[in-house]
Backbone as CSV, one residue per row, in Angstrom:
resi,resn,N_x,N_y,N_z,CA_x,CA_y,CA_z,C_x,C_y,C_z
1,MET,84.692,226.343,-59.412,85.361,226.437,-57.954,85.186,224.984,-57.352
2,ALA,86.474,224.513,-57.025,86.515,223.037,-56.504,85.858,222.820,-55.179
3,ARG,85.167,221.781,-55.024,84.572,221.517,-53.900,85.475,220.959,-52.690
4,THR,85.209,221.424,-51.522,86.021,220.957,-50.506,85.479,219.597,-50.032
5,LYS,86.536,218.741,-49.434,86.161,217.445,-48.945,85.208,217.608,-47.741
6,GLU,84.283,216.729,-47.462,83.390,216.745,-46.585,83.815,215.598,-45.410
7,PHE,85.166,215.009,-45.747,85.537,214.242,-44.588,86.961,214.460,-44.536
8,ASP,87.433,213.718,-43.287,88.935,213.733,-42.861,89.471,212.700,-43.869
9,PRO,90.239,212.927,-44.851,91.290,211.690,-45.537,91.913,211.076,-44.423
10,ASP,92.603,211.826,-43.583,93.454,211.016,-42.716,92.750,210.012,-41.791
11,ALA,91.628,210.287,-41.250,90.560,209.471,-40.589,90.127,208.425,-41.431
12,ALA,89.690,208.518,-42.797,89.392,207.540,-43.808,90.491,206.575,-43.934
13,LEU,91.801,206.929,-44.202,92.840,206.078,-44.434,93.101,205.353,-43.061
14,GLN,92.888,205.862,-41.979,93.090,204.852,-40.712,91.934,204.046,-40.619
15,ALA,90.616,204.335,-41.099,89.455,203.332,-41.001,89.842,202.358,-42.125
16,ALA,90.547,202.725,-43.186,90.801,201.508,-44.228,91.778,200.659,-43.824
17,LEU,92.658,201.037,-43.251,93.930,200.501,-42.469,93.277,199.543,-41.712
18,GLU,92.334,199.693,-40.795,91.841,198.759,-39.677,91.037,197.891,-40.392
19,LEU,90.147,198.295,-41.337,89.261,197.298,-42.143,90.296,196.218,-42.871
20,PHE,91.026,196.671,-43.700,92.071,195.776,-44.575,92.835,194.976,-43.324
21,TRP,93.146,195.372,-42.334,93.992,194.584,-41.366,93.156,193.641,-40.980
22,ARG,92.043,193.865,-40.726,90.932,192.928,-40.012,90.466,191.653,-41.037
23,ARG,90.280,192.223,-42.140,89.506,191.270,-43.209,90.661,190.814,-44.350
24,GLY,91.443,191.654,-44.634,92.254,191.225,-45.815,91.923,192.140,-46.831
25,TYR,92.857,192.152,-48.054,92.639,192.750,-49.306,91.337,192.205,-49.998
26,GLU,91.409,190.946,-50.402,90.505,190.277,-51.165,89.125,190.280,-50.531
27,ALA,89.080,189.921,-49.322,87.705,189.895,-48.377,87.118,191.120,-48.209
28,THR,87.810,192.350,-48.455,87.353,193.559,-48.221,86.700,194.030,-49.848
29,SER,85.529,194.443,-49.672,84.830,194.845,-50.990,84.961,196.337,-51.159
30,MET,84.530,197.000,-52.212,84.247,198.375,-52.170,83.230,198.824,-51.351
31,ALA,81.963,198.000,-51.548,80.908,198.263,-50.580,81.195,198.383,-49.078
32,ASP,82.318,197.438,-48.552,82.796,197.316,-47.320,83.489,198.591,-46.884
33,LEU,84.269,199.094,-48.066,85.230,200.394,-47.696,83.917,201.498,-47.660
34,VAL,82.888,201.664,-48.260,82.393,202.676,-48.313,81.579,202.784,-47.006
35,GLU,81.100,201.493,-46.568,80.464,201.476,-45.390,81.339,201.847,-44.121
36,GLY,82.477,201.055,-44.106,83.271,201.220,-43.030,84.126,202.870,-42.948
37,LEU,84.316,203.296,-44.027,84.743,204.642,-44.267,83.804,205.811,-44.116
38,GLY,82.667,205.311,-44.101,81.484,206.287,-44.053,81.688,207.464,-45.216
39,ILE,81.941,207.037,-46.450,82.114,208.104,-47.585,81.844,207.321,-48.723
40,GLY,81.415,208.120,-49.732,80.841,207.540,-51.019,82.002,206.861,-51.931
41,ARG,81.704,206.120,-52.791,82.504,205.739,-53.548,83.413,206.350,-54.280
42,ALA,82.867,207.456,-55.016,83.395,208.506,-55.543,84.462,209.360,-54.941
43,SER,84.079,209.494,-53.651,85.095,210.299,-52.747,86.285,209.213,-52.570
44,ILE,86.183,207.847,-52.470,87.306,206.899,-52.093,88.308,206.913,-53.562
45,TYR,87.389,207.073,-54.492,88.270,206.860,-55.911,89.161,208.346,-56.195
46,ALA,88.555,209.423,-55.629,88.972,210.603,-56.140,89.898,210.872,-54.986
47,THR,90.016,210.414,-53.793,90.971,210.837,-52.944,92.004,209.804,-52.838
48,PHE,91.851,208.437,-53.092,92.756,207.307,-52.678,93.124,206.769,-54.144
49,GLY,92.298,206.839,-55.213,92.627,205.995,-56.363,91.650,204.586,-56.357
50,SER,92.311,203.764,-56.439,91.815,202.319,-56.404,91.618,201.790,-55.289
51,LYS,91.247,200.586,-54.973,90.987,200.020,-53.898,92.506,199.404,-53.523
52,HIS,93.314,199.138,-54.491,94.579,198.572,-54.286,95.468,199.804,-54.104
53,GLU,95.294,200.986,-54.483,95.958,202.033,-53.988,95.688,202.554,-52.463
54,LEU,94.377,202.248,-52.385,94.240,202.731,-51.049,94.807,201.546,-50.159
55,TYR,94.815,200.468,-50.438,95.338,199.077,-49.700,96.882,199.518,-49.215
56,LEU,97.536,199.853,-50.439,99.046,200.321,-50.211,99.232,201.483,-49.505
57,ARG,98.590,202.377,-49.423,98.505,203.699,-48.247,98.366,203.367,-47.099
58,ALA,97.459,202.475,-46.646,97.123,202.042,-45.684,98.215,200.974,-44.998
59,LEU,98.850,200.180,-45.965,100.187,199.465,-45.546,101.159,200.275,-45.271
60,GLU,101.398,201.421,-46.002,102.706,202.197,-45.471,102.102,203.139,-44.247
61,ARG,100.993,203.518,-43.927,100.671,204.224,-42.660,100.806,203.116,-41.716
62,TYR,100.467,201.717,-41.610,100.822,200.469,-40.594,102.366,200.983,-40.476
63,ALA,103.086,200.902,-41.327,104.599,200.897,-41.147,104.966,201.999,-40.287
64,GLU,104.601,203.271,-40.827,104.839,204.623,-40.231,104.330,204.491,-38.784
65,GLN,103.385,203.703,-38.115,102.896,203.894,-36.987,103.445,202.728,-36.314
66,VAL,103.955,201.575,-36.564,104.571,200.580,-35.838,106.157,200.777,-35.727
67,ASP,106.655,201.084,-36.877,108.498,201.090,-36.838,108.812,202.074,-35.808
68,PRO,108.280,203.182,-35.563,109.306,204.264,-34.669,109.206,203.684,-33.320
69,GLY,108.123,202.955,-32.792,108.426,202.436,-31.531,109.423,201.330,-31.410
70,LEU,109.398,200.721,-32.390,110.726,199.715,-32.362,111.939,200.262,-32.417
71,LEU,112.222,201.211,-33.230,113.342,201.727,-33.158,113.752,202.441,-32.010
72,ALA,112.993,203.178,-31.230,113.332,203.880,-30.250,113.663,202.701,-29.023
73,GLU,112.840,201.723,-28.811,113.065,200.554,-27.933,114.510,199.847,-28.210
74,LEU,114.923,199.579,-29.284,116.015,198.986,-29.785,117.218,199.966,-29.702
75,SER,116.990,201.122,-29.663,118.025,202.284,-29.971,118.420,202.895,-28.650
76,GLN,117.984,202.656,-27.412,118.267,203.239,-26.170,119.625,202.861,-25.790
77,PRO,120.312,203.793,-25.021,121.762,203.430,-24.455,121.422,202.467,-23.486
78,GLY,122.774,201.832,-23.151,123.005,200.691,-22.190,122.922,199.446,-22.866
79,PRO,122.402,198.390,-22.067,122.453,197.107,-22.244,121.472,196.694,-23.201
80,VAL,121.622,195.909,-24.383,120.801,195.945,-25.642,120.033,194.718,-25.275
81,LEU,120.395,193.619,-24.907,119.769,192.338,-24.895,118.376,192.294,-23.983
82,PRO,118.347,193.104,-23.160,117.136,193.140,-22.410,115.908,193.748,-23.184
83,ALA,116.413,194.619,-24.009,115.219,195.222,-24.966,114.742,194.308,-26.146
84,VAL,115.986,193.635,-26.589,115.793,192.472,-27.521,114.685,191.493,-26.926
85,ARG,115.089,190.941,-25.612,114.086,190.009,-24.960,112.914,190.666,-24.781
86,ALA,112.730,191.879,-24.326,111.218,192.394,-24.217,110.504,192.337,-25.485
87,LEU,111.298,192.818,-26.523,110.801,192.941,-27.902,109.825,191.591,-28.403
88,VAL,110.997,190.432,-28.305,110.445,189.111,-28.740,109.256,188.732,-27.700
89,ARG,109.181,189.007,-26.422,108.085,188.830,-25.659,106.912,189.434,-25.860
90,ARG,106.885,190.614,-26.102,106.041,191.590,-26.250,105.211,190.875,-27.726
91,TYR,106.175,190.829,-28.985,105.331,190.091,-29.968,104.794,188.497,-29.668
92,ALA,105.176,187.712,-28.778,104.521,186.651,-28.376,103.323,186.839,-27.589
93,ALA,103.397,187.966,-26.649,102.134,188.337,-25.754,101.041,188.661,-27.067
94,GLN,101.345,189.660,-27.819,100.509,190.034,-29.104,100.076,188.723,-29.911
95,SER,100.836,188.095,-30.023,100.425,186.970,-31.122,99.685,185.958,-30.556
96,ALA,99.706,185.824,-29.076,98.780,185.072,-28.525,97.707,185.505,-27.742
97,GLY,97.565,186.946,-27.596,96.554,187.612,-26.846,95.419,187.942,-27.703
98,GLU,94.757,188.805,-26.999,93.454,189.389,-27.701,93.851,190.068,-28.921
99,GLY,92.898,189.663,-29.949,93.285,190.389,-31.162,93.977,189.845,-32.224
100,ARG,94.851,188.684,-31.511,95.776,187.798,-32.342,95.508,187.581,-33.689
101,GLU,93.861,187.471,-34.065,93.553,187.024,-35.345,93.648,187.805,-36.240
102,ARG,94.103,189.172,-35.886,94.336,190.164,-37.047,95.967,190.108,-37.696
103,GLY,96.711,189.252,-36.640,98.032,189.346,-36.860,98.726,190.556,-36.972
104,CYS,99.764,190.680,-37.875,100.459,191.814,-38.273,99.969,192.115,-39.810
105,PHE,99.883,193.366,-40.113,99.344,193.810,-41.560,100.438,193.399,-42.453
106,VAL,101.903,193.754,-42.090,102.848,193.476,-43.252,102.736,192.081,-43.244
107,THR,102.670,190.904,-42.322,102.614,189.588,-42.447,101.531,189.207,-43.210
108,ASN,100.373,189.565,-42.955,99.119,189.453,-43.676,99.290,189.740,-45.223
109,THR,99.881,190.823,-45.447,100.123,191.130,-46.952,101.119,190.387,-47.501
110,ALA,102.264,190.033,-46.694,103.290,189.095,-47.343,102.574,187.684,-47.920
111,VAL,101.602,187.276,-46.988,101.014,185.793,-47.327,99.900,185.925,-48.445
112,GLU,99.253,187.062,-48.340,97.965,187.316,-49.283,98.458,187.725,-50.597
113,LEU,99.295,188.743,-50.633,99.489,189.662,-51.935,100.793,189.575,-52.480
114,ALA,101.905,189.588,-51.459,103.368,189.515,-52.202,103.604,188.455,-53.063
115,PRO,103.034,187.302,-53.030,103.568,186.395,-54.130,103.047,186.774,-55.427
116,HIS,102.030,187.645,-55.840,101.534,187.822,-57.043,101.356,189.409,-57.317
117,ASP,101.754,190.190,-56.322,101.358,191.637,-56.420,102.909,192.285,-56.016
118,PRO,103.485,192.824,-57.281,104.857,193.561,-56.995,104.902,194.614,-56.229
119,SER,103.774,195.506,-56.308,103.975,196.693,-55.477,103.782,196.297,-54.088
120,ALA,103.066,195.295,-53.579,102.925,194.894,-52.312,104.179,194.006,-51.954
121,ALA,104.665,193.406,-52.617,105.732,192.556,-52.319,107.020,193.829,-52.077
122,ARG,107.196,194.832,-52.732,108.164,195.841,-52.332,108.103,196.397,-51.145
123,ARG,106.547,196.952,-50.595,106.392,197.249,-49.647,106.583,196.522,-48.231
124,VAL,106.471,195.120,-48.431,106.598,194.194,-47.639,108.127,193.949,-47.349
125,ALA,108.662,193.864,-48.498,110.469,193.701,-48.239,111.059,194.866,-47.805
126,ALA,110.259,196.084,-47.884,110.891,197.312,-47.333,110.801,197.365,-45.778
127,SER,109.413,196.924,-45.458,109.063,196.880,-44.070,109.927,195.672,-43.256
128,LEU,109.990,194.576,-43.851,110.801,193.542,-43.225,112.355,193.699,-43.293
129,GLY,112.739,194.555,-44.307,114.357,194.844,-44.257,114.651,195.937,-43.510
130,HIS,113.623,196.828,-43.043,113.810,197.888,-41.840,114.129,197.119,-40.672
131,LEU,113.112,196.065,-40.469,113.259,195.484,-39.115,114.344,194.788,-39.084
132,GLU,114.672,194.143,-40.113,115.880,193.381,-40.017,117.286,194.264,-39.531
133,THR,117.120,195.574,-40.275,118.228,196.287,-40.134,118.335,196.879,-38.700
134,VAL,117.268,197.132,-38.179,117.165,197.605,-36.797,117.565,196.551,-35.740
135,LEU,117.112,195.158,-35.720,117.605,194.219,-35.154,119.004,193.900,-35.321
136,THR,119.532,193.956,-36.558,120.999,193.894,-36.836,121.767,195.019,-36.091
137,ALA,121.471,196.021,-36.064,122.326,197.132,-35.387,122.169,197.048,-34.035
138,ALA,121.101,196.846,-33.446,121.012,196.576,-31.954,121.875,195.250,-31.561
139,LEU,122.038,194.170,-32.200,122.715,193.258,-31.896,124.063,193.233,-32.134
140,VAL,124.670,194.064,-33.074,125.828,194.586,-33.368,126.288,195.246,-32.233
141,ARG,125.426,196.141,-31.785,125.754,197.039,-30.257,126.046,195.916,-29.330
142,ALA,125.112,195.029,-28.910,125.317,194.092,-28.142,126.520,193.271,-28.065
143,GLU,126.951,192.957,-29.219,128.183,192.369,-29.532,129.440,193.251,-29.074
144,ALA,129.093,194.231,-29.341,130.498,195.162,-29.095,130.569,195.494,-27.592
145,GLN,129.492,195.363,-26.927,129.422,195.625,-25.437,129.657,194.213,-24.745
146,GLY,129.835,193.298,-25.427,130.344,191.903,-24.676,128.985,191.226,-24.303
147,GLU,127.791,191.559,-24.689,126.766,191.002,-24.414,126.232,189.595,-24.958
148,LEU,126.781,189.530,-26.292,126.389,188.113,-27.118,127.273,187.249,-26.665
149,PRO,126.948,185.888,-26.714,127.587,184.894,-26.636,128.660,184.631,-27.714
150,VAL,129.830,184.404,-27.468,131.182,184.165,-28.442,130.426,183.215,-29.624
151,GLY,130.773,183.711,-30.876,130.406,182.759,-31.905,128.995,183.185,-32.617
152,ARG,128.163,183.905,-32.035,126.931,184.310,-32.540,126.990,185.672,-33.346
153,GLU,126.594,185.366,-34.752,126.852,186.535,-35.659,125.547,187.444,-35.620
154,PRO,125.648,188.742,-35.193,124.347,189.348,-35.246,123.538,189.538,-36.107
155,ARG,123.947,189.534,-37.842,123.117,189.658,-38.820,122.290,188.195,-38.848
156,ALA,123.046,187.201,-38.601,122.167,185.856,-38.831,121.202,185.988,-37.787
157,LEU,121.556,186.100,-36.326,120.768,186.033,-35.252,119.441,187.334,-35.706
158,ALA,119.747,188.339,-36.026,118.750,189.261,-36.531,117.662,188.793,-37.519
159,ARG,118.276,187.843,-38.480,117.452,187.109,-39.624,116.440,186.116,-38.929
160,LEU,117.230,185.419,-37.829,116.497,184.519,-37.021,115.169,185.108,-36.314
161,LEU,115.464,185.968,-35.715,114.594,186.636,-35.022,113.300,187.351,-35.786
162,LEU,113.856,187.994,-36.918,112.848,188.301,-37.891,111.938,187.333,-38.319
163,VAL,112.313,186.162,-38.602,111.429,184.901,-38.984,110.724,184.644,-37.951
164,LEU,111.320,184.619,-36.782,110.470,184.054,-35.568,109.413,185.057,-35.400
165,LEU,109.480,186.223,-35.231,108.555,187.275,-34.902,107.619,187.472,-36.032
166,GLN,107.893,187.114,-37.334,106.587,186.991,-38.275,105.914,185.708,-38.303
167,GLY,106.841,184.627,-38.001,106.023,183.180,-37.797,105.019,183.423,-36.587
168,MET,105.472,184.110,-35.654,104.589,183.987,-34.303,103.249,184.721,-34.790
169,ARG,103.409,185.776,-35.477,102.140,186.562,-35.849,101.058,185.384,-36.623
170,VAL,102.038,184.507,-37.753,100.984,183.607,-38.304,100.347,182.694,-37.410
171,MET,101.362,182.076,-36.679,100.799,180.960,-35.915,99.780,181.551,-34.906
172,GLY,100.149,182.759,-34.342,99.162,183.207,-33.564,97.496,183.242,-33.958
173,LYS,97.543,183.475,-35.185,96.040,183.266,-35.972,95.377,182.038,-35.846
174,THR,96.064,180.907,-35.457,95.667,179.704,-35.541,94.630,179.384,-34.117
175,ALA,93.933,178.655,-34.026,93.414,178.135,-32.932,94.310,177.680,-31.333
176,ASP,95.254,177.098,-32.081,96.143,176.508,-30.824,97.453,177.091,-30.963
177,GLY,97.524,178.211,-31.531,98.764,178.658,-31.835,99.436,179.221,-30.577
178,ALA,98.600,179.729,-29.359,99.377,180.569,-28.464,100.124,179.739,-27.602
179,ALA,100.069,178.486,-27.209,101.134,177.830,-26.540,102.539,177.782,-27.342
180,ARG,102.353,177.531,-28.414,103.567,177.125,-29.606,104.348,178.587,-29.570
181,VAL,103.777,179.687,-29.720,104.392,180.673,-29.767,105.142,181.167,-28.439
182,GLY,104.616,181.115,-27.334,105.361,181.138,-26.345,106.497,180.391,-26.245
183,ASP,106.190,178.980,-26.328,107.316,178.061,-26.603,108.455,178.479,-27.313
184,ALA,108.229,178.903,-28.510,109.297,179.093,-29.557,109.929,180.309,-29.126
185,ALA,109.096,181.433,-28.488,109.956,182.714,-28.267,110.826,182.320,-27.204
186,GLU,110.535,181.439,-26.286,111.484,181.399,-24.918,112.743,180.542,-25.296
187,GLN,112.507,179.761,-26.280,113.399,178.784,-26.706,114.290,179.586,-27.792
188,ALA,113.787,180.322,-28.624,114.837,181.313,-29.520,115.559,182.416,-28.496
189,LEU,114.931,182.622,-27.502,115.903,183.611,-26.630,116.811,182.993,-25.967
190,THR,117.140,181.668,-25.745,118.108,180.809,-25.229,119.390,181.517,-26.208
191,LEU,119.097,181.498,-27.472,120.336,181.687,-28.246,121.021,183.055,-27.948
192,LEU,120.541,183.696,-27.119,121.076,185.108,-26.718,121.760,185.059,-25.402
193,GLU,121.697,183.706,-24.644,122.075,183.582,-23.408,123.600,183.221,-23.622
194,ARG,124.472,183.822,-22.566,125.981,183.376,-22.410,126.010,182.047,-21.998
195,ASP,127.214,181.306,-22.250,127.121,179.923,-21.838,127.789,180.053,-20.282
């Protein structure tokens, strides 16, 4: 007869997400995972496979938790640009505020693992591609509603904002990044203003 799990795999995955997000992949040992998840090494392997597989599942969980809120905000009927501005300012505030050292789990993965880990790179590309698609769709709507300045290309603007958002997450991790993040966000938002 198979033994039943004596822990909640969902809670363990969430704990792994928090640990990897805070420390990164390389700096998180199996001993850290055993302690942080409160379960034995054998249970981790039996439930999640390798440390790498657990990390990738945590990364997927992060995207599942973060992306729906973004979609909802940018998909609301009515004027689009106020939602885009609010999103950029929220990213700036989070990137400069308490807990900024953690950054964005996807961005952290892009920097730490994506250059040499194809599985991580695919997940990062999917997450960033999704964000670009959402931003592009919102800006296409803004263009159709006459909100964008003439001559602004929605996809190019979406890519600029994507790079800005991810760059703010990286800069926010630095000691003097907070002021830079706010200034960069406000300057980028001027591109959305009509002449």
